[in-house]
N, C-alpha and C positions, 0 to 999 in steps of 0.2 A: 293825423290819421293816415295810415299807410294804404297802399294801393289795394292789397287783397281785401281789406275790410270794406273799402269803398265799393269794390266790385261785388262783394258778397251782399251788401245792403241793396245795391242796385238789382242784383239777381233776385233777391227776395221780393222786392216791389214789382219787378216784371212778372214773376211767377204769380203773385197775388192778382195782378191786373189781368193776366191771361185766364186765371180761374174764374174771375168775375165775368169776363167776356164769354167764357165757355159755358157757364152754368146759369147765366142771367136769362130770365124768361122773356118772352116777347112783351113789347109795350102794349098798354091798353088801347091806344089809338090805332096801332097797326092791327091788333086783333079785331077791333070793331070794324075797321075797313074791310078786312078779309072776310068777316062773317056777312057783311052786307053784300060783298061781291059774290059770295057763294049763294046767298038767297036769290040774288038777281039772276045769276046764271042758271039756277035750278028751275026757275019759272020762265026761262026763255023758250019761245015757241018755235023759232026757225032753226033749221039745221046750221045755217051760217053763224048764228049766235052761239050755238053750242060749240062749234069748232073754234070760234074766236075765244070763247071762255077757256077751252082746253089749252089753246096756245098761250094765253096769258098765264095760266097756272104753270105750264112748262117753263116759260121764260122766267117766271118768278122763282121757281125751284132751282133753275140753273144759275141765276144771278145771286142767289143767297149765299153769303159767305165767300163770294168770288174775290173780295179784296185781299183775303189772306191766302186762299188756295191758289191765287194767281202766281204766288211766289214759287210754287212747286213746278219744276221742269217736267215736260212731257206729261201733262195732266191727263190726257186720254188713256195712256198706259196705266197710270196710277189709279184712275177711276175703274178701269177694268180689273185691276188687281183687287181693289176693295170690293167690287161686286162678286168676284170669284170666292171670297171668303164666306159668303152667305150671310154676312152681318149687315145691318143697316147703318153703315159708316159712310161718311162723306169726306171730301178732301179737307174741309175746314177743321173737322175734328182730328184728322190725321196731322195737320199742320200744328194745331194746338198741342197735341201730345208730343210731337217732335221738339217743339220749342220749349215746352215745359221740362222735358227730360234733359235737354241741353243746359237749361238754367239751373236745375236742381243738381245735376252731376257736377257741373263746373263750380257752382257755389259751395257744394260740400267739400270738394277737393281743395278749394282755396281756404276754407275754414280749417282744414287739416294741414295747412301750410305746405301744400304741394306746389312745386314750381309752376308758374303761370303757363308756360308752353305745354307742360304735361297735362295740366288741368284743362286747358283749352282743347288739346288733342283728344283726351278721354271724353270730354263733354260733347265734342263733335261726333265721336264714335257712338256715344250713347244716344244722341239726338237724331242721328241719321241712320246708322246701321241697325240699332235695336228695334225701332218700329218696323223697318223694312223686313228684318228677319222674322219678327212676330207675324206680320202679314203673310210672308212666305210660308211660315210653319202652319198657319191656319189653312192656307190654300192647299198645301200638301196633305194635311189631315182630312180635309173635306174631299179632295179628289181620291184619296185612298179609300175613304168610306164609300164613296160612290162606286169605285171600281170593284170593291168587295161584294156589294149587293147588286151590281148591275146584271150578272147572269141570272139571279133570281127574278129580276124584273123581266128579262127576256123569256124565261120559262112561264111567267104569268101571262105575258103577251101571247105565247104559243097556245096556252090553254084557252085563252079568250078567243083567239082566232079559230081554233078547232071547234069551239062551241057555237060559232056562227056570228060573233060580234064583229063589227067593222073596226078598222085600225084605230080610228079616233076614239071610239068607245073603250078599247083596250088600254089606250094611253090614260084615259080618265080613271079606269080601274086601278092601274098601277099607281097613279098619283094619290089615290085614296088608301090603297092597301099597304104600300111600302113607306115607312117613315124615313126621315133623314134626307140626305142630299138627293137620293134617287127620286123620292116622291116630289121634292121641291122642283127638280128639273123637269120632270114630266108634267107637273102642274103648270109650269111656265110654258111648256110646249102647247098644252091644251088651251091656255089663255090666248096665246098668240094666234092659234088657229081660229079661235072664236072671233077675234077682232078682224079677221080677213086675210091673214097671211097664209101662204101655201104650206103644206106639210113639210116640203123640202126646206123652205126658208126657215120655218120654226125650228126644225131639227138642226139645221146648220148653225143657227144662232146659239143654241145650247152647246153644240160641238165646239164652236170658237170660244165660248165662255169656259168650258171645262178643259179643253186642250188635251184630251186623252185619246190615244189611238183606238181604244175599245169603242167609245161612242162614235168615233168617226167611221169605224167598220159598220156599225149599226146604221148610220145615216146612208152609207154607200149601198148597203143591202136593201134598205127601203126604197132608195131611188132607182136602183136597177130593177127591182121587182115591179115598181109602178110603170117603168118604161117598157119592159120586156114581158111581164106577166110571169106566171108560175105559182108554185105552192109556197106562199110566204111563211106559213107555219113551219114547214120542213126546213126552209132556209134559215129561219131564226133559231130553230132547234140545233142545227149544225153550228151556227155562230155561238150559241151558248156553250156548247161542248168545247169549241176552240178557245173561248175566253177562259173557261175553267182550267184547261190544260196550260194556257199561257200564265195564269196566276200561279199554278203549281211550279212551273219552270222558274218564275221569278223568286219564289220562296227557296227553291233549291240553290239558285245562284246566290241569293242573299246569305244563306247558311255557309256556302263554300267560301265566300269572300269576306266573312265576318272577321277572320283573323287578320287579314291584310288591312282591313279598315281600322281595326283597333291599333295595329302597329303604326299606321299613318297618323292617326289622331294623337298618339303618344309622342311620336317624333315631332309633329308640328307644334304641339302645345308645350313641350319640354323647355325650349329656350325662354318663352314668356313666363313660365312658372318659375324657373331659376332666377330670372331677372326680378320678378316680384318678391321672391324670398330674400334675395340679397338686398333689395331696396328696403324691405322692412327691417332687416337686421342692421344694416349700415348704409344709411342714405348718402352719406358723404362720399362713399366709395364710388357711387354711380352718378354723383351730381354733375360730373364733367360732361356727361352726355347731353346736358341741357344748357350748358354755359360755354364750353369750348367749341370752337368752330370745327376743328379737325375731328373731334369725337362725334359731333353732330352729323358730319358728312359720313363718317364711318358707320354710325348707327343707322342712318337712312339707307346706306348701301347694303348693310346686313339685312335690314327689313325687306329690301327689294329682292335680294337673293333668296331669302326665306319664303317670300311670297311666291316666287317662281317655283321653288321646290314643293311647296304645298299645292300649287296648281298642278304640277306634274303628277304628284301622288294622287290627287283627286281624279285626274283623268285615268290613271292606271287602275284605280279600284272601282271605277264607274263602268257598269256593263249595261248595254242596251239589248233588248230582246226584239 
């Protein structure tokens, strides 16, 4: 039995084991214990007992799945990225998906008799870069959806303030009237204010989660108005107009730089495309890049220079407003 077949069989068993661990339901004993603890905490009389129960639930939720998610470096940043997607994902699920992709991609390439170094490299790329890119894409999509509807939310706030409603009530109106990320973020702000946070702290937490200058402008506007006074409705109306003009300028710059971006994408992807086509037509012609030391060093050097070129092109076609 050769090495690729052994690795493939091992990969299949590892993938099956991870699927079982990922989709296995909770045990009956743990579920019974959790229900008893919930009933006991529900009928607790003192405030200290309620606080202790909340702390136990928080610790249990934090420690769940920590054995696998502890392998992820910089867990706090990854948890923040997962929260920014708006999905109910945790680090354990992210780690399961990454390991599963690595096993599946590597095993598939080994079955297709791909050289082991190439299969391992592509497997690592699929297991590490692909989930990270998907999370980043979801974050970008959610932030863009929030930015597109945020001026409408400010206009709704202005109408509520002009009608005599307090600021917190207008936040609640926005959370109910506007769907999508805008309503979710304002709903989170309202909930944090209800549990005792100040308005500035609640807004700042959402600003750090979104990471957009538009919402940061909004937070600064609210904070300055609360400290110095003035007509908040008029200030927010001016902010809404500025944000709309900013969005129009972004669209103009995107249209003007689309040709340069297309050229950069083609130039950056062309070497990899040619390498893949030649590999499919004549694998022996490029086999030396995975066996001979000089060709391996040459290939790695070429990848390094190409990465530098792609980085420079990305900086040249990226415009900040």
